[in-house]
C-alpha positions in Angstrom: 19.1 17.5 9.1 16.5 15.6 11.1 16.7 11.8 11.3 13.7 9.5 11.8 13.0 8.4 15.3 9.8 6.4 14.7 9.3 3.4 12.5 6.1 1.6 11.5 7.8 -1.7 10.6 4.9 -4.1 9.7 3.1 -6.0 9.0 2.1 -5.4 5.4 -1.7 -5.2 4.6 -2.4 -4.7 8.3 -3.5 -1.0 8.5 -0.1 0.5 8.3 -0.9 2.8 5.3 -3.9 4.2 7.2 -2.0 4.7 10.4 0.9 6.5 8.5 -1.7 8.8 6.9 -3.2 9.7 10.3 0.2 10.3 11.7 1.3 12.5 8.9 -1.6 14.8 9.5 -0.7 15.3 13.1 0.8 18.8 13.6 3.7 17.4 15.7 4.5 14.5 13.4 6.3 14.1 10.0 6.1 11.0 7.8 8.4 10.9 4.8 7.3 10.4 1.2 7.5 7.7 0.1 6.5 6.3 3.4 8.3 3.0 2.6 11.9 3.8 1.6 13.1 0.3 2.5 16.5 1.8 3.2 17.6 -0.2 6.2 16.6 -3.6 4.9 19.9 -4.4 3.0 18.9 -8.0 2.9 16.1 -7.0 0.4 18.5 -5.7 -2.3 17.4 -3.2 -4.9 14.1 -2.0 -3.3 15.5 1.3 -2.0 17.5 2.0 -5.2 14.4 1.4 -7.2 12.9 4.4 -5.4 16.0 6.5 -6.2 17.4 6.1 -2.7 21.0 5.0 -3.2 22.9 6.5 -0.3 22.4 7.7 3.3 22.3 11.3 2.0 19.4 10.3 -0.3 17.6 8.8 2.7 18.2 11.8 4.9 16.8 14.1 2.2 13.4 12.3 2.6 13.1 14.0 6.0 14.2 17.5 4.9 10.7 18.8 5.5 10.7 17.9 9.2 10.8 21.0 11.3 11.6 21.7 14.9 8.0 21.3 15.9 7.9 17.8 14.7 8.7 15.6 17.7 7.9 12.5 15.8 9.8 11.9 12.5 8.7 8.7 11.0 8.8 6.2 8.1 6.8 3.1 7.5 8.7 0.3 5.7 6.7 -2.8 6.4 9.5 -5.2 5.3 11.6 -4.1 8.3 9.8 -6.6 10.6 10.7 -9.6 8.4 14.2 -8.3 7.6 17.1 -9.9 9.4 19.1 -6.7 9.7 16.9 -3.6 9.4 16.1 -3.1 13.1 19.7 -3.6 14.2 20.9 -1.1 11.6 18.3 1.4 12.7 19.4 1.1 16.3 23.1 1.7 15.3 22.1 5.2 14.3 19.1 5.9 16.4 19.4 3.9 19.7 16.2 5.6 21.1 14.1 4.7 18.1 10.5 3.6 18.7 8.7 1.0 16.7 5.1 0.3 15.9 4.1 -3.2 14.8 0.6 -3.9 13.5 -0.3 -7.5 13.2 -3.2 -9.4 11.4 -4.2 -12.9 10.8 -1.3 -14.3 8.8 -3.5 -16.2 6.4 -5.3 -13.0 5.4 -2.0 -11.0 5.2 -0.4 -13.6 2.9 -3.4 -13.6 0.6 -3.7 -9.8 0.6 0.1 -9.5 0.1 -0.1 -11.8 -3.0 -2.8 -9.5 -4.4 -0.5 -6.5 -3.8 2.4 -8.2 -5.6 0.2 -8.8 -8.6 -0.8 -5.1 -8.6 2.8 -4.0 -8.3 3.9 -6.2 -11.2 6.1 -8.4 -9.0 3.8 -11.4 -9.4 2.2 -12.8 -12.5 0.4 -15.8 -11.1 -3.1 -14.5 -10.4 -4.3 -17.4 -8.3 -3.1 -17.3 -4.8 -3.1 -21.0 -4.2 -1.0 -21.6 -7.4 1.4 -18.9 -6.3 1.7 -20.4 -2.8 2.7 -23.7 -4.3 5.5 -22.2 -6.3 7.3 -20.9 -3.2 9.7 -23.9 -3.0 10.7 -23.6 -6.7 11.0 -19.8 -6.5 13.3 -20.1 -3.5 15.7 -21.9 -5.8 15.3 -19.2 -8.4 12.9 -21.1 -10.6 9.5 -20.1 -12.1 10.1 -16.4 -11.2 7.9 -13.9 -13.0 9.4 -11.9 -15.9 10.6 -8.6 -14.5 10.3 -9.8 -10.9 12.0 -7.1 -8.8 11.8 -8.8 -5.4 11.8 -12.6 -5.3 11.7 -12.4 -1.5 8.3 -10.9 -1.6 7.0 -14.0 -3.3 7.8 -16.1 -0.3 4.4 -15.6 1.2 4.8 -17.9 4.1 8.1 -16.4 5.3 6.9 -12.8 4.9 4.2 -13.4 7.6 6.0 -15.6 10.2 5.1 -13.1 12.9 6.0 -15.2 15.9 9.5 -15.7 14.5 9.8 -12.0 13.5 8.6 -10.7 16.9 11.0 -13.0 18.7 13.9 -11.5 16.7 12.6 -8.0 17.3 12.3 -8.4 21.1 15.7 -9.9 21.2 17.0 -6.6 19.9 14.7 -3.8 21.1 13.4 -3.2 24.6 9.8 -4.1 25.0 9.0 -0.5 26.1 10.2 0.8 22.7 7.6 -1.2 20.7 3.9 -0.7 20.4 2.1 -3.9 19.2 -1.4 -3.4 17.7 -3.9 -6.0 16.6 -5.8 -5.5 13.4 -9.0 -6.6 15.1 -8.7 -3.6 17.5 -7.9 -1.3 14.6 -11.0 -2.4 12.8 -13.4 -2.3 15.8 -12.3 1.0 17.3 -9.8 3.0 15.2 -10.2 6.1 17.5 -9.1 4.2 20.5 -6.1 2.7 18.7 -5.2 6.2 17.4 -5.2 7.5 21.0 -2.9 4.6 22.1 -0.5 5.5 19.2 -0.4 9.2 20.3 0.2 8.2 23.9 3.0 5.9 22.9 4.7 8.6 20.8 4.1 11.3 23.5 2.0 13.3 21.0 -0.8 15.5 22.3 -4.2 14.2 21.2 -5.2 15.9 17.9 -8.9 15.2 18.4 -9.3 13.4 15.1 -12.7 12.0 14.5 -12.5 11.1 10.8 -10.6 8.0 9.8 -10.8 7.6 6.0 -10.0 4.3 4.3 -6.4 4.0 3.0 -5.0 1.4 0.7 -8.1 -0.7 0.4 -7.9 -3.7 -2.0 -7.4 -2.5 -5.6 -6.5 -3.5 -9.1 -5.7 -2.0 -12.5 -8.2 -0.8 -15.0 -5.7 -1.3 -17.8 -3.4 -4.3 -16.9 -1.3 -4.0 -20.0 -0.4 -0.4 -19.3 0.4 -1.3 -15.7 2.7 -4.1 -16.8 4.6 -1.6 -19.0 4.9 0.9 -16.1 6.0 -1.6 -13.4 8.1 -3.8 -15.7 9.3 -1.8 -18.7 11.7 -3.2 -21.3 15.3 -3.5 -20.1 16.5 -0.4 -22.0 13.7 1.7 -20.5 13.8 0.3 -16.9 16.2 2.9 -15.4 14.5 6.0 -16.8 11.0 4.7 -16.1 12.0 3.8 -12.5 13.6 7.3 -12.1 10.5 9.0 -13.4 8.2 7.0 -11.1 10.4 7.7 -8.1 10.4 11.5 -8.9 6.6 11.6 -9.3 6.1 9.6 -6.1 8.3 12.1 -4.1 6.7 15.2 -5.5 3.0 14.0 -5.7 2.0 16.1 -8.7 -1.7 16.6 -8.3 -2.6 15.9 -11.9 -0.5 12.7 -11.9 -2.1 11.6 -8.6 -5.5 12.1 -10.2 -4.6 10.1 -13.2 -3.3 7.3 -11.0 -6.5 7.2 -9.1 -8.5 7.0 -12.3 -6.4 4.0 -13.4 -7.1 2.1 -10.2 -10.2 0.2 -9.5 -11.5 -1.3 -6.3 -11.2 -5.1 -6.1 -12.0 -8.0 -3.8 -9.9 -11.0 -3.0 -11.1 -14.3 -4.4 -12.4 -16.7 -1.8 -10.1 -19.5 -0.9 -11.1 -23.1 -1.2 -12.0 -24.5 2.2 -9.3 -27.2 2.0 -6.6 -24.7 1.1 -7.7 -22.3 3.8 -7.5 -25.2 6.3 -4.0 -26.0 5.0 -2.9 -22.4 5.5 -4.2 -22.3 9.0 -2.3 -25.5 9.9 0.8 -24.0 8.3 0.7 -20.9 10.6 -0.7 -22.5 13.7 2.6 -23.0 15.5 3.8 -19.5 14.7 0.5 -18.0 16.0 1.0 -20.0 19.2 4.6 -18.5 19.5 3.2 -15.0 19.1 0.5 -15.6 21.6 3.1 -16.7 24.2 5.3 -13.7 23.4 2.7 -11.0 23.7 0.1 -12.6 26.0 -2.5 -12.4 23.3 -5.4 -14.8 22.6 -5.9 -15.1 18.8 -8.8 -17.6 18.2 -10.0 -15.7 15.1 -6.6 -16.1 13.5 -6.9 -19.9 13.8 -10.4 -20.1 12.4 -11.8 -17.4 10.1 -11.3 -14.2 8.2 -11.3 -10.8 9.9 -12.0 -8.0 7.4 -11.6 -4.2 7.7 -11.8 -1.5 5.1 -9.1 0.6 6.6 -6.4 -1.9 5.7 
């Protein structure tokens, strides 16, 4: 059975879903479904099992569809970058693994990630500033939402400490085995970034000219129904999670159509200027660390929002 050899490991809300979708359409590449199995991040307990992935055999079955013509076999778990152990565990079984890291202004990532946690039922505080100020209490196990399935995902500052995370990554993986991409480049010239990805992965150019939006900001049309699906009563949690995992794997067309109808497009609320300035001060040193590591200049990350639909 084929094993993955390519990992899109972060950051969340930085274009990874779009990139994984483009990669999955390449004739020489295979991306598993679900694209984020979370399997190697053992320090984020429960995420993989929630998807029905409880063993190495379960994980390997995700790649059963990869054929001999697929030179790239990939997954895209975006918490592997912030995990303390995922990359090391991957290298234990796949020493030649290649990694793609997509990075974005951490203030925007933290805000977008909060919105995603609300959508996924892991967060019940709708206001980002209020949720941000709960991080200290939540680290102590206090003020956690009912049915919260990943308290670590509510540590919005830690999730996007990219300088620290890239330092750890490059202490484990040869620089030649990592492709770092900037969200600004992805927004301004997706075609050029896609060519860079294909070159890095030794894929023949597929000539793609169409780059559809993937995973744009979204919300629920019926929040009460979403709360039941994502956080069912305790007695129903196991069967509901199992049903969701099965439907996610098999992508039943009717179910996918219903899910699309139940989603609505959404926009993030604007942050108060004082809070935005506070966030930029919080991340300033980490951004500086990242600039030194990668030789990047990131003035936009220090000052203002960079938006892109394909995020």
